[in-house]
N, C-alpha and C positions, 0 to 999 in steps of 0.2 A: 500433405502426403503425396500429392501428385499421382504419378503412374501406379502407385501402390494402393490407391483408394479401393480398387476392386477386391484386393486381398482382405481388407478389414471388413468390408461390407458383406462379402459373399457368405451365405449360409449362417449368418449370425455368429461371427467368430468368437472363440473362447476368450480371446484377449479383450474384445469389446465388452463381453459380459462381465469379465473380471473388473474392467475399468468402471462399469456402471455400479458394481457392488462396492468398489472402493469409494466412489463418489458418495454413495449413501452413508458409508461409515464416516467419511470426512464431514458430511453435513451434520451427523449426530454429534461428532466430536466438537464441532464448532459451537454447538449449543451448550456444551459443558464448560467452555473456557472461562466464562464469567464466574461460575461456581468455584472452579478450582483456583482461580486467581485470588480468592479470599484466604486460601490456606497459607500458613507459613512454610518456609523451605523444607523443614523436616517432615511436616505433614504431607506436603505435596510429593516429596520423594517416596514416602511410605505408601501413599495412595497409588502411585504408579507401580511400585513394586508389588502391591497387593493384586494388581490385575494379571500377574503372571502366576500360573499354577502348573506344576509338573512340566516346567520348561516350555510352556506355550502361553500365549496371550489369551486370556479368557474374556476380557472386556476391551475390545479393540477401540471403541470410541473414547472411553475414559483414558486408556493407555496413550492414545494419540493426543488427546487434549492436554494431558499432563506433560508430555514431551514438548508441546507447543508453548505452554506457560513457562516451563523451565528454560526453553530457548530464549524467550523474551527476557527473562530475569537475568540470565547469565551472559548472553551475547548481545542483548538489545535488538534481537532480530525476531520478528513475529512472522512465522511461516505463512505463505499464501496457502489457500486451500489446495491448489495444484501441487504444491510442495508436499503437503501432507498425503495427498493421493500417491505421489511418487514414493514416499516412505513406505506406505502400505505395500505397494507392488514390489519393492525391494525385499521387504520382510517375507513376501510370498515366493521370492526366488526368481524374479523376472530381471531382464535387462530393460531399463527404462530409457526412453528417448526424451530428453529435455533440451530445449533450445539454449543457445549460448546466452549467458547472463540471467538465467532463470533460477539460479541458486542451487546448483548441484552440490556445492561444498557443504552447505547446511543440511541438505537432504541426506547426503552420505553420513554425516556425523549423527543425525537423528536415527537413521536406520542402524548404524553401528551400535549406538547406545541401546537401541531396542533389542538387538540381538544379544548384546552383553547382559542386559537385564534378564534375558531368558537363560543365562548361564552358558552362553556360547562365546568362545574366544574368536575375535574378528581380526582378520588382516585386511586393512583398507589399502588397496594397492594403487599406487600412483605411477606416473610415467617418468618422474625424475626426483632427485633429492630435494630440490627447492620446494616442490609442492608437498612432499612428505613432511618436511620440517615445518613449513608454513602452516599447513592445515592442522597438524597435530597441536601446535601451540595455539592457533586461532580457536579451535573447537574444544580445547582442554576444559574450560569452565563448565560446558554442558555435560561432558562425560563425567567429570568429577563431582558434579552436583548430586549424582546418584551413588556416590561412594565407590565408583569404578576407577580403574587406572588406565591412563592413556600414555603412549610413548611413540617415539619415531626411531626408525633405523635408517641411516644414510651411509653413503660410501665412507665417510670419515668416522663412523662409530667404531669404538674399540670393542674388543671381544667381550669385556665385562659389561659394557653398555648394551651390547646386543643381547647378552644373556638376560639382563634385567628387563630390557624392552620386550622381548618375546614372551615374557611372563605377565605382561600387562593384559588387561581385558580387551583393549582396542589398540592395535599396532598399525601405525602409518608407515609404509615403506615402499620404495620402488620395487617393481617386480623382479628386476635383476638381482637386487640384494637378497631378497627372499630366496631366489633360486640358487644363488651362489652359496648362501649359508646352508641350504639343504644339501648341496653337493659336498661341502666341507664336512657336514655332519655324517655323511655316508663314508667317511674315512676313519671315524673314531673306532676305538677298540674297547671303550668302556662307556656305558650309557651316561655316566655323570659328566663326561666331556662334551655332551651335546649342547649346542648353542640354542637351537630351537626346541619348542615343545609343540605338540600338535595343535592346530587351529581348526575350528569348526566351519568358519565362513570366510570365503574370499569375496570381498566387496570391491569390484574393480572400477576405478575411475577411468574415463576414456576407454570403455570396454571394447569398442570396435578395434582400437589400435592394439591392445594387448591380446585380446582373444581371437582376432582375425588377422590383422596385418602382420603381427609378429608371432603368431601362434606357433609357427614351425621353426622359429629361430632357435638353434641349440645354444644353451649355456654350457660352457666347458670349464672343467677344472683340470689343469695340466700340471705335470710334475717337472722337476728340474733336470731330469736325466736325458734331455734331448741332445741334439747335435746341430751345429750350424750347417745350413744347407748350401751346397756348392751350386751357385746359379750364375756367377759372373760371366763365364765363357759362353754359356747358352744365351744369356741376355744380350751379349754383344753380337752373337751370330744372328739372333732374331731381329735385332734393331736394323739390320741391313735389308730386311725383306720388304717387298713392295706389294701393296694391295692390288688385286687383279691378276698380277703375274705369279706371285709367290703364295698368296693366300686369298681366300674369299670370305665374306661375311654373310651369314644367312639373312633372310628378309626381315626377321624380327630384331636383328642386331644383337643377338644373344650368344652366338657362337662363331668362332673363326676356324677355318679349315685350311691346312696346307694343301697346295696343289702339288702335282708331281715335280714341277720345276722348283717349287719352294723346298720340297723335301730334299731334292738333290743339292740345292744351294746350301741348306743347313748342313748336310752331310759333308760337303766340301769344306765349309767353314770350320766344322768341328773336327775334321780329319778322321771321319769314321766311314766304314763301308756302307752300312745301311741302318737307318733308324728303326727298321722293322725286323731286324734280326733278333734272335732270342736274347742276345746280350743287351740290347738297347730298348726293346719295345716296352719293358716294364719299368724303366727308369728314365733313360735319356729322352725317349719320345714323350713321356708324361711331362717332364720338365720343359721340353720345347713347347708343347701345347699350352702349358701354363704361362710361359713367357710370351707366347703369341697372344693369348687372352689378355694379358696385362698391357701389351703394346697396342692392340687393335681395339679393344673394347672398354677398357677402364681409363677414364679421362680425369686428369687432375682438375680440381675445383668443380667437378661434377659428381663423380663417384667417391672421391676422396680429396683431402687436402694434405699438405705437408706442413707440419708445425713442430718447431723445435727438433728438427732432424728425424721426425717420426711420421709414418703414414697414419692418418686418422680417417676412418671411414665416415661418410656422410649418409645418414639415414634418409633414404629418398622419400619416405612417407611423412617425415617431419622437417626435412631440410636443415638438419642440425647435426653436429658431431654425435656419432653413436659411441658414447663412452664405453670403453672396455671392449668394443666390438672389433673383430678382425675377420678376415677371410680364412678359409682353411689354409693350413700352414704353407703348402706349396705355392698357392696363389699369393698369399701375403708376402712370401719371400720374393716372388717374381716381381711384384710391384715395387718392393723396397729396392731390389737390384736395378730395376728400370730407372728409378729416381736417384741412383747412386748413393743410397743410404746403407748403413750397416744392416746386414740381413739378420733378423731376429732368430733366436734359437727356436728350433721346431718344438721341442718338448715332447713329452709323452702324455696322451690324454688319459687321465685317471678315471674320469667320469663325465657324463654329459646327459643333459635332459632338455627337451624342448619346453617352451612356455606352455604349450597345450598339455603336455604330460604333467607339468607342474600344477596347472590349474585343476586337472582331473583328480588330484590327490585330496582336494578339499571336499568334504561331504556336501557342502552347499556353495554354489557360485552364483553371484548376481552382479549387476553392474549398471553403470549409467554413462551416457554419452549423448552428444548432440546429433549423431547420425547412426542410428541402429537399424532403422527399417531396411536400408539397402543391404544390410548384412544378415537379414533374417534367416536365410537359408543356411548360411555357415554356422550361425549360432545354434540353430536347431540341430543340424546334422552332427556337429562336432561336440556339442555340450548338452543337447537336449533342453536348451533355454528358449523361453518365449520372450517376445518383445512387447512392451507396453508403451504406447505413445501418450505422453502427458501433454495436455493442452497448455498453451501459453497463459500466463497470468493476465497479460494484456495483448490485444490484437496486434498482429504483425503489420507494420507500416512500411516495411522495406520494399522498394521497387526493384525487381529483378529483370533487367533488360535482356533481350535476345542477344545471342552472340554476335559480335562484329567480326565478319569473316573477310579475309584478304587473300589475294592470289599468291603473294610471295611473303617470305619471312621479313625481308627488308621493309616492305610496305606496311606490314603489320606493326613492326617495331617503331617505325616512324609515327604511326597513328597512336600508339600507346603513349609515347613521349608527348605528343601534341595534346592528347586528352588529359594527361596528368597536369600539364601546364595550364590548360583551360580551367580545370576544376580548382587548381591551387590559386588561380587569380581571384577566385570568389571567396577565398578564406575557408572553404569547406575542407575538412581533413580527408586525406587519401591514404588507404592501405593497399599496397600493391603486392600480390602474391606471385612470386616467381618459383621456378622449379629447381634451381641449383645455385651454388655460390657464385659461379662465373657470371651467370645471367643477372643476378642481383647487383653485382658490382659494376657490370657494364651499364646497366640501366641507371644506376646511381650516378655514374660518371657523366652520362648523357644529360641527366637532369641538372647536374652541377654546372655544366657548360652553359646551360640556360639561366643560371643564377638562382636555381631552386635548391634550398637547403634540404638535405635528405638524411633521415636516420636509417641506417642499414642494419638489418638483423638477419644474420645468417650463421652458418656453422662456425665461422671464425670468431664470433664474439657472443656466443649464446649465453655466457654468464650474465650479460646485461639485459637478457630478453624480457624479464618481468618489468623492469623499469621502462624500457623503450615501449613495450606494448601498452603499458598502463597509461602512457602519455599520448598514444597514437590518435586519440580522439580530440585533441586540442585544436584550437583555431589555427588554420594554415599549416598544420603538420602534414608532412609527407613521409610515410614509412614504407620502405621496401623490405619485404621479408620473404624468406624461403617458407615453404608450405606450412609446417606445423609449429614453427617457432612461436614461443609465447603461449602455447596451449595451456589452458588452466588459468590464464590471467584475463580478466575482463577489460575490454576497451570501453571506457566510460566517456561519453561526450563531454567536452570541456576540460579534459584532463583527468588525472587520477582523483582529484578532489571535486570534480564536476563544477568548478567555480564558474565556467562559462557555458554550462550545459544548454541553457535556453538560446543563447546566441548561436551556438553550433547547430542546434536543432532547427533554428529558423533558416539556416543556410542549407538544410537538407540532410544533416547528420553525416555519418561516416560513409564515404564512397569507397567501395571495394572493387579493385580491378584485378582480374586474373590474366596473366600474360599468355596462358595457353590452357587448354583443357587437360585434365589429368586422365590417366588410363582407367580410372574408375570415377563414376559420378559422385561417390561418397566423399572423396577428397575435395571435389568442387564445392559440394554443399557445406563442408567444414569451413572452407574459406568464405563462402557467402554468409555463413552464420556469424561472422565477426561483426556484421552490421545489423541494425534493427533490434538491438538489445532492449528488453523490457518495454516494448511499445515505442521506442525511439524511431524517428525517421532514419532512412538510409537507402543505399542503392548498391547494386552489384552488376557487373558486366564482365564477360570473358572475351578476350581477343584471340582469334584463331586464324592460322594461315594454312593454305593447302600444302605447305612444306613442313608443317609441324610433324613431330614424331607420331602423334596419335593418328594423324591422317595417313602418313606413309605406311605405318604399321597396320592400322585397322582398315585401310581402304581396299585390302585384298587385291592390290594391283590395279584397281579401277582408276580410270582417268576421268576426273570430274571436269567437265567443260562448262564454262559460263563466261559471259562478257563482263569483265570488271569495269567499274567506274574509273574516272580519271585518276583517283588516288589509290586504285587497286582494290577497292572494296567490292565484295560480291554480296548482293542482296537477294532476297526471295526465299520462299519456304523450302525449295528443293535443296538449296545449300545448307540450310539448317538441318534438314532431315539427313543429309549425307554425313554431316559432322556427328550427329547423334548415332548414326549407324556405325561409324568408325569407332566411337567410344564403346558401343555395345560389343564390338568385335574384340577390342583390347581387354575389356572386362572379362570376356569369355576366355581369352588367352591366360589371363591372370588366374582365373578360377581353375583352369586345367592344370596350370603349374602347381597351384595349391593342392589340388586333388592328388596329383601324382606324388608330390612330396609327402603328403599325408599317408599315402599307401606305403611308402618306404619307411616312414617313421613309426607307423602303427605297430608293426611287429616288434620293433626294438622297444617300444614303450611297454608292450605286454611282457617282453623278456625282462625289462627293468623291474617291473612289478614283482616278478618271481624272485629275482635276485634280492630286491629290497625285503621281501618277506623272509627269505632265507637269512639275510643279514640280521634282521630284527630278532629272529629265533636264536641265532648264535649269540647276540648281545644280551638277551634278556633271560636266557635259560642255561642249563648245564649241558645242552645238546652237544656242544663241541667236545667236551671231555668224554661224554658217553660214547660218541661215535669213534673218537680216536682210541679210547680204551678198548672198545670192541674190536677194532681193526688191529691194534698193536697191544695185545694183552700182556706180553712179557715186559714191554716198556712201561706199561701202567703199573705193574707190580714193582718194578725198580723204583718208581717215584712215589710209592704208597706212603712213605714216611712224611712227605710234605703235606702242609695244610690243604684241605679240600678247596678253599677259596683260591689259593695260589695255583693249584693244578687247573682249576676251571678257567682262571684268567689266562694262564699259559696256553691252554688248548684253544681258548677263544682267540688270542693273538695270532696263533698259527693258522687256524682255520680262516679267519678274516683276511689275513695277509694274502693267502693263496686265492681266496674267492675274489678279492679286489684285483689282484694281479691278472687273473684269468678274464675278469670282466673288462679290464683295460685292454687286454690283448684282443678280445672279441670286438670291442668298439673300433680298435684300429683296423682290424681285418675287414669289418663290414664297411668302414669308411673307404678302404682301398677297393673293395668290391663295388661300392656305389660309384666310385670315380670311373671304373672301367666297364660298368654293366652295359653301357650302350653298345659295346662291341659284341654283346650276345646277339643283338639283332642281325648282325652279319651272318651268324650261324643259324638264322631263322628260329631263334628262341625268343620267347617273350621276356624282356628284361626283368619286369617286376616278378614274374613267376620264378625265374631263375634266382633272383635275389632272395626271395622267400625260401626257396629250396636250400640255398647255401646257409642262410641264417638259421633255419631250423636244425640243420645238420651240425653246424658249429656250436650252437647253443647247447644242444644235447651233450656234446663232448666237453663243453666248458665245465659243467657240474662234475663230471667224472674226473676230469683232470685236476680240478681244485681239491677234491677229497683225496685223490691219490697223492698229489704233491704234499698235502698237509700231513698225511700219514708218514710219508718219507721224511719230512722235516721233523716230525714228532720223534721219530726214531733216532735222528742224528743230532739235533740241536741240544745244547746244554740247558737244562732246566734245574733251577735250584730255588732257594727261598726268595730270590729276587725275580723269579719268573723265567720266561723263555728268552734266551739271549739271541734273538733273531739277527740283530744288526751285526753282532760279532761274527756270526756265521755267514754273513754276506746277504742275508735276506732283510734289506732295510727299505723303509718307505722313503720317497723323495725328501731331500733336505729342505726343499722350498717348493711352494706351489703358487700358481697364479690363475686368475680367472679371466675369461673373455667370452664374447658372443661370436658365433660363426654366422657370417652373412651368407645364407643359403641361396640368396637370389640377388647377386651383386648388381645386376642390370635391371633395376626396377623401372628405369626409363626416365628421361627428362622430357620436358614439355616441348622444347623447340627442336632439338636434334640430339641424337646419341653420339654421332661420330663427328660431324663437321663443326668447324671453328666457333664454338659457343662464345669464346672470349671476345669476339669481335661483332656480335650480333647487333649491338646498338650503335656501332660506329657509323 
């Protein structure tokens, strides 16, 4: 636990007391296993079910022992005591920290089964389709042993398959699919059309990734009534701008700004008088700034790749393609135009929800990950969750070497290649963690020049990630991977079948090399954790240069001076301390961004809850008919010959149409306000306060406008035995919808450089 030891020891923490209590329960459970092993399947299942009374476990040791015996019978897997302890902490609603390879998949399945036996529906949330489908099928025998149903939802699931899956007791699904299905359900006008049914528990795998790293990523449902955005002329004009003269980039590499010369040059190229006139400041200037952002800050093969004529974003925290993810429409269009691609339709946002708001809809949230301690503050402040650290089943034998620090990027990269070649010559497998696609491919090319065969795992071939990662521990294997590729797949020494385990262990186990420090130590620890699985030997080391992004960004402009050795290496405690300081600064910057984004999203999340409650009332009661009949009594009398159910559904359709339309307009408006809110600082107003003032005013008017528009439509639209003919009167919902994720922080930062020639760093 390192620097967090004080936290757990101080004042006899609640977490530590809970862990001691859990260990006592586990010890008692262990003593019951032999007794329960004598029971047949039916008796064992009934014994476990009998420990649950009134929706809660009354005999935790017997309950846990029964789950353990069932696991051994159905899966051939006997849980370690630490795994049973983890199950208990999950059932208590904690986020558990378990090291890589310690069996989180089984722990999750046992806990999910435990919740389901208490009558709770569980969503076991994964980070991708592959893990959802794999784990649901793998753990199915355990869940079904107790007469429970388990299912998986993936991107390829049909509507009928989703309907059936969500009604199972345990549902494995990526967080994006759950979120998108929720958004689509928020467009229905009859409850029977809903795909999802309420769930009681969200059990989140890789909890730090979902609950912290991506917590504020908005999921978006868009409609087809958008228009193609005119960007070509602006992109052409911006392409002629030069850094330094026409625009500048801030110290963090997150924003680009036109200079006076740059603005005049753009005006001349576009043939307009002033970018800052009333005619252009709200449209042309915005698109110019987006085009400048795309040109100066978003780099191909670092922040995105181009595949099959389309821009695909790279998730910086995982180093893999972010499926269905895109930037806000204007920025997406600017990058597409920059690359000479067809500019995608903007569309109209119908609904949106952040992952954090989605998770807060569950009555109980718990989770598991290998790196939770570093996210303790965020988990507590955003969700009220506690972290429980679960001991390893076997003592850690991995050796974590101090950083190797170099003066220049070139010297560092040469040292990385030399070290990989040295380790490879011994037959010891090597896993190299890089920060982006371009870096991984440049390094692989350099190694191939030396005659070293390399498996490359990055955003361009992530479909192969499980197979590549599973073999990364074999003799002589060299795997170059972007950060989180293959997460959820164990690296077993000697290959996937561990046939050469002992030989690889004798050579030192898996060697992990990081090509640069990340902006947060948690990502470094995730990479380290790939080695030293279940007591295996292993090693880890990070290479850092004074030209790395983390140093130039986190060094606060400080000039670190030291006399490097002949190969450029800098040694000594002072250098190590400086690098740690730089990382702490960048972590603070990320936390500040997270905090500010949370403040903007919090109010919208509260407003969304109010709209959802209103929508549920309209769907499930006759409120729509009663309100419209009260506002339009004459029209209600005219329709009195129609069946009550027809009238109620017609009123429901009308009310929901206008509520959804106003909510969509509100989201679009607040998105525009958010884009321009920084201008409020010029007028000496606090941007977040002004944003809240506008949001509160507009939301109050939203409800009034929705009801007034519904009453007007109720008076005008044709209503007969077939209901309200909204489409015929021009009030129609989009004919097509699509879903995507908005990257709210496109510049999460690469390890070696944000701006300069990453493609050539290993040449």
